[in-house]
C-alpha positions as CSV (number, residue, x, y, z in Angstrom):
1,M,16.8,-28.8,90.3
2,D,16.3,-26.0,92.8
3,F,13.1,-25.2,94.7
4,A,12.0,-22.4,92.4
5,S,12.4,-24.6,89.3
6,R,10.4,-27.4,90.8
7,M,7.6,-25.0,91.8
8,A,7.5,-23.5,88.4
9,E,7.3,-27.0,86.8
10,E,4.5,-27.9,89.2
11,K,2.5,-24.8,88.3
12,I,3.0,-25.5,84.6
13,R,1.8,-29.1,85.0
14,E,-1.3,-27.8,87.0
15,A,-2.1,-25.3,84.2
16,M,-1.8,-28.0,81.6
17,K,-4.2,-30.3,83.5
18,Q,-6.7,-27.4,83.8
19,G,-6.4,-26.7,80.0
20,S,-5.0,-23.2,80.4
21,F,-2.8,-23.7,77.4
22,D,-5.4,-25.3,75.1
23,H,-6.4,-22.1,73.3
24,L,-3.1,-20.3,72.9
25,E,-2.4,-18.6,69.6
26,G,-0.2,-20.8,67.4
27,K,-0.9,-24.0,69.2
28,G,0.3,-27.0,67.2
29,K,2.4,-24.8,64.9
30,P,6.2,-24.6,65.0
31,Q,7.5,-21.6,66.9
32,Q,9.3,-18.8,65.0
33,L,12.3,-18.4,67.2
34,E,14.5,-15.4,66.5
35,D,18.2,-16.2,65.9
36,L,20.3,-13.3,67.3
37,S,23.6,-15.2,67.0
38,H,24.7,-12.9,64.2
39,I,24.4,-9.8,66.5
40,P,27.2,-9.1,68.9
41,A,26.4,-10.1,72.5
42,E,26.7,-6.6,73.9
43,L,24.1,-5.3,71.3
44,R,21.5,-8.0,71.6
45,M,19.4,-6.5,74.4
46,G,19.3,-3.1,72.7
47,Y,18.4,-4.8,69.4
48,H,15.7,-6.8,71.1
49,L,14.2,-3.7,72.8
50,M,14.2,-1.7,69.6
51,K,12.7,-4.5,67.6
52,N,9.9,-5.0,70.1
53,S,9.0,-1.3,70.1
54,D,9.0,-1.2,66.2
55,Y,11.8,1.4,66.3
56,L,14.0,1.6,63.3
57,P,17.2,3.7,63.6
58,E,18.0,6.2,60.8
59,E,20.7,3.9,59.4
60,I,18.2,1.2,58.8
61,H,15.9,3.6,56.9
62,L,19.0,4.6,54.9
63,H,19.8,1.0,54.2
64,K,16.4,0.4,52.8
65,E,16.7,3.4,50.6
66,L,20.1,2.3,49.4
67,L,18.7,-1.1,48.5
68,S,15.8,0.4,46.7
69,L,18.0,2.9,44.8
70,R,20.3,0.1,43.7
71,E,17.4,-1.9,42.3
72,M,16.1,1.2,40.5
73,V,19.6,1.8,38.9
74,K,19.7,-1.8,37.7
75,A,16.2,-1.6,36.2
76,C,16.6,1.8,34.6
77,D,17.0,2.0,30.8
78,N,17.1,5.8,30.4
79,D,20.7,7.0,30.7
80,E,19.7,10.5,32.1
81,E,17.4,9.0,34.7
82,K,20.1,6.4,35.6
83,Q,22.6,9.2,36.2
84,Q,20.2,11.0,38.5
85,L,19.6,7.8,40.4
86,K,23.3,7.1,40.8
87,R,23.8,10.6,42.2
88,R,21.0,10.0,44.7
89,L,22.6,6.7,45.6
90,T,26.0,8.3,46.2
91,E,24.4,11.0,48.4
92,K,22.7,8.3,50.5
93,E,25.9,6.4,50.8
94,L,27.7,9.5,52.0
95,R,24.9,10.3,54.4
96,Y,25.1,6.9,55.9
97,R,28.9,7.0,56.3
98,L,28.7,10.5,57.9
99,L,25.9,9.3,60.2
100,M,28.1,6.4,61.4
101,E,31.1,8.7,61.9
102,K,29.0,11.2,63.9
103,R,27.6,8.5,66.1
104,G,31.2,7.2,66.8
105,S,30.1,3.7,66.2
106,Q,33.4,2.9,64.6
107,Q,34.9,3.0,68.1
108,T,32.9,0.1,69.5
109,S,34.4,-3.4,69.4
110,A,31.1,-4.7,68.0
111,F,31.2,-2.4,65.0
112,K,34.9,-3.1,64.4
113,S,34.3,-6.8,64.3
114,Y,31.4,-6.5,61.8
115,Q,32.5,-3.5,59.8
116,S,33.6,-5.4,56.7
117,K,30.3,-7.4,56.7
118,I,28.3,-4.2,57.0
119,N,30.1,-2.5,54.2
120,Q,29.8,-5.6,51.9
121,Q,26.1,-5.6,52.4
122,L,25.4,-1.9,52.2
123,F,27.8,-0.8,49.5
124,R,28.1,-3.7,47.1
125,K,27.6,-2.4,43.6
């Protein structure tokens, strides 16, 4: 163990003896660790920054709309209304694909490796 690690451990032990950690939020509860293993390594930092700032890119908003529209189509009994919902769904799917093309994300190695998974999740019918 190097000098910096030993110093850090010593400071932590001192704080524990002084009770500095006794009133922390979530004490005694399991931690909710975020598993980012499904995100390509080169995208993790950007993902983490966006998540912490509560930023959602447009494609995520579109994804939510796609999921909602699919559920509405499944639940709809009226044929005319169902056709309108299907048109809106098709428009959103096209908008998503155009957005991805415009951003050129198909050129990144991360997107290429996950493209089939993304398409399966977003466009399953």
